[in-house]
N, C-alpha and C positions, 0 to 999 in steps of 0.2 A: 705025689701024695695030694689028695684033694684038700682044698682050703675050706674053712668054715662056711664061706659064702656059697661055695659050690654044693654044700650039703643042705642048703635051704631048699625047701620044697615049694611047689605052687601053693600049697595050703598056707605056708608061712607068708608068702607074698600077699595072698588074699587077706590074711589076718592083718598085716601091717597096713595095707591100703585101707581096710575098713576102719581100723582104729584111728588112723589119721583123719579120715573123712568125718567120722562121728565124734571124735574127741572124748569118747566115753566108752568104757568096756562093756557096759550093759547094752547100750544101743548097738555097739559093734556085734555083740553076741546075737541080738535079735536079727540084725542084718544077715549074719552068717548062719542063722538057724542053729546056734550052739548055746550051751549054757555059759553063764559068766565064768564059772570055775574052769570050764574047758578052755575058754578064751585066755584066761589068766595063765593056765598051765602051758598052753601053746606059745604064748608070748614069752614066758620064762625060757622055754625050750629054744625059741628063735634067738633070744638074747644070749643064751649060753653058747649056742653054735657060733654066733658072731663075735662073742667076747666083748660086747659093748652094751650099754644101756640104750634102748631104742626109744623109750618114752620116760618122761618125768611124771610122777603122780602128783596131782594137786588137789585142793579141796573141791575144785569144780570139774575135775575129770583128769584126762591125761594129755600131755603136750609132747610132740615128737622132739627128741634131741636132734642135734645136727646129723648124727648117724641115722636116726629114724626118718627124718625128713628126706635125706638123700636116698635111703632104701625105698621109701614110699614112692618117690618120683620114678625110680626104676621099675618098681612093682607095677605101677599103673600102666607104664608103657608095655611091659612084658605081658601083663594080663590082657591088654587091648590087642596085642599081637596074637596071643593065643586065641582070643575070640575071633579075630580076623582069619586065622588059619583054619579054624573049625568052619567058619562061614564060607571060606574059599573052597573047601572040600565039598560042601553042599552045593556051591555054585557050579563047580566042575562036574558034579554028578549029573545034573540035568541041563546046565547052561542057561536056565531061564529064571532061577530063583536067587535070592540073596538079599542083602541090605547094604545101602550106602548112606552114610551120614555126612551131610554137607553143611558147612558153616557159610552164612551169606551176609554180606553187607547190603545196605539199602540200594546201592547202585546196581547190584546184580540181581536183586530179588523182584524188581518191578516187571521185567519182560523176559530177559534172557533165560533165567532159571525156570520160571513157570512154563515157557514154551518148550524148553528141553525136557522137563519132567513130563509134560503132556505127551510128547513123542515117545519117550521112554516107556510110559505106562501103556501106550497104545500097542507097542511092539512087544513089550515084556511085562505083561500085567502082574506077574507074580513077584516082581522086584519091589522091595519096600524102600522108600526114600524118606529119610528123616532129615528135617531142615532145622538148623539152629541159627537164629538171628543174633547179631552182635556187632562189635567193632573189632578191629585188628588186635587191639591190646588184650582182648579176651579170646578171640578165635585162634590166633596164631599159637599161643601156648597149648590150646586144646588140640590143634593139629599136630604139634610136636609130640604131645603125650600119647597120641594114637586114638584120642576120643573122636576125632573127626577124620574122615577120609580125604577131604579136600575143602578148601575155602574159595568162595567165589565173590569177587568184588573188586574194588579199587586195589591194584597191586600195592603191597606195602612198600614203604621207603627202605633204605639200606639197613636200618637198625633191625628190621624184622625179616631180613632175607636169609639169615644164616641157617643152613641146613634145609632150605626150602627150594623146590623147583617151581618156577613160574612159567606160565604160558599166557601171552597177550592174546585176547580174543577180540575186543572192540575198544574204541576210544570214547571216553565219556567227558562231559563237562557239566557244570552246575548252573541251575537257573534260580533266580530270585523269585519267590512265589508269594502271592498275597490273595486275600479273599476277593471275590468277583467285584464287589463294590467298594473296595479300598480307595481312599482319597487319591492314591497315586495310580490307580488302575487305568485311568484315561490319559495320563501324561505320555506324550509320544517320545520325548527325549529325556532320558534319565541318566544320571551318573551316580557313582557311589557317594559323592558329596551330598546329593539330594536325599540320601537314605541315612545320613549320620545320626539324626535325632530319632529315628524309628526304634521301636522295640523289636527284638529278634527272637527267633527260636533256632538254636544252633546246636551242633554236636559238641561234645566236650573238647576242651583244649588239647587233649592227648591224641585226638584223631587227625588223620591226614587232611581230611576235608576242612576241618576248623583251622588248621594252620595255613592252608591255602587261602581261605577266606580272609583271615587276618592279614596275610601278606598282600592280598589285593588292595585292601584299604591302605596299608603302609606304602605300597608302591605309588599310590595317589597322594601321598603326604598327609594321610588322614589316620586318626586313631581308630582301631577296630571297634566294633560295637561293644559297648560297656554293659548295657542292660539287656540281658537275654535269659530265656529259659533254656537250660541245657538238657536235651533229650535226643535220642535217635528213634524214638517210638513214632511210627508213621501215624497210627490212629490218634495219639495224643496231639501230634503236630497238626494234623488235618482239622481236628475239632477246635483247637485253639485258633487256627486261622479263620474258621467260620465265626467264632465268637468275638474276636478282637481285631485290632489293626496291626497285629504282629506281622513281621515278614519272616520267611523261612528260606532255606537254600536246599534244593533237592537235586539229585542227579537228573539229567535231562530225560533218561529213560522213564523215570517215575513221573516227572513233570508232564511229559507228553500225554501219558494216560489220564492224569487227573484234569489237565486243561481240556482235553477232548471230551471228558465226561462232564464238563461244565462246573466242576466243584471249585476251581481256583483259576487265577490268571497268572501268566508269567510276565514279569515286568521287563521292559526292554532295556536292560542294563547289563553290560558285559562283565563277566568275572573270569578273565583269561587265565588267571593262576590256577583255576580248578581243572584245567585240561589234564586228564589222567587216563592211563590205560586200565581197562577192566580185564581181568583174567582169572585163571585158576591157579591156586597154590597147593602143592602136594609136598610130602616129605621127600627130600632128595635121595635118601638112602633106603627107601622102602619100595617094595613091590606092590603096585596098586592092585586091589582086589578086582575080580572080573566085574562085579557090580559097579564099582567106581569107574572102571574103564569104560563101561557102557555109557554112563552119564556124561563123562568127559567127551566121548565121541559125539553125543547129541548136542552138547554145548558148542563144540567146534562147528557142527553142522548149522546150527541156528546163527552163530556169529558170522559164518562165511556168507550167509544170504544177505547180510547187510541190514541197515535200518529199515523198518517197515513204515516209518513216518518221517517227514521232513523236520529238521530242527525248528525249534519254536522261536528262537531269537538269536541275538548276537553271541558269538563265542569269544 
């Protein structure tokens, strides 16, 4: 005999996902191109089938119950998989079209990803590539929920590896960066101790790179930088470097491009704790779409060719 959950339809799943995302029945109705009364009736039907309340009504909208939040999480994954299945059929129809959505961290977006996308577009011009930038704490949940096909960047630590398949592509380390005429720019021999009193632009404490930077200072018996702007925005960081005497820490792939463009300098100070593999992360239990498989192949091809420029400084 079928359970109530098995009698839920895709329409119910879209409804629960939309209400959860919007937090309001009227906005969910607009999103689904339905009337509010139709949304209310469909929600009542879903709750009756499940035998539980999925949302609590409040003065400011609706809030998912524990049951609703759990169902919404499954709904998002199922809907994403349905979308991928439809896209995969289109891909298989002609072998040259489709879409791949990739999440990227700063370390992967400077050189490796753009080069791979350029080659992909050259050979398969009808493939659409969507790129979402962020940090692992945002990108890995999106990967698990099916919103992303893969994530490229510094491979996450153990706490982010569950249910994820990783492939090491290249090895990265970080460089301390400053504006061209920074007071320290002409110092030939620098240590982390020389940088203690500087102001910094750093990623948030939840990121792998920030933890590695803090560890580098502690390994030298020093307190990590206390005064810093926290951001992973490349444009914000680059402009702040031009306007101030802040220091920043960039993956060497990005640092090489900017130093050679003459926009910044790399300070000759080693941050050995930042040595880290860059690679791709995909869901371990998921069949990769043809479009995603094409992009991964080009990423592997670019990585296998090795670095196109010599390292800038000590590692």
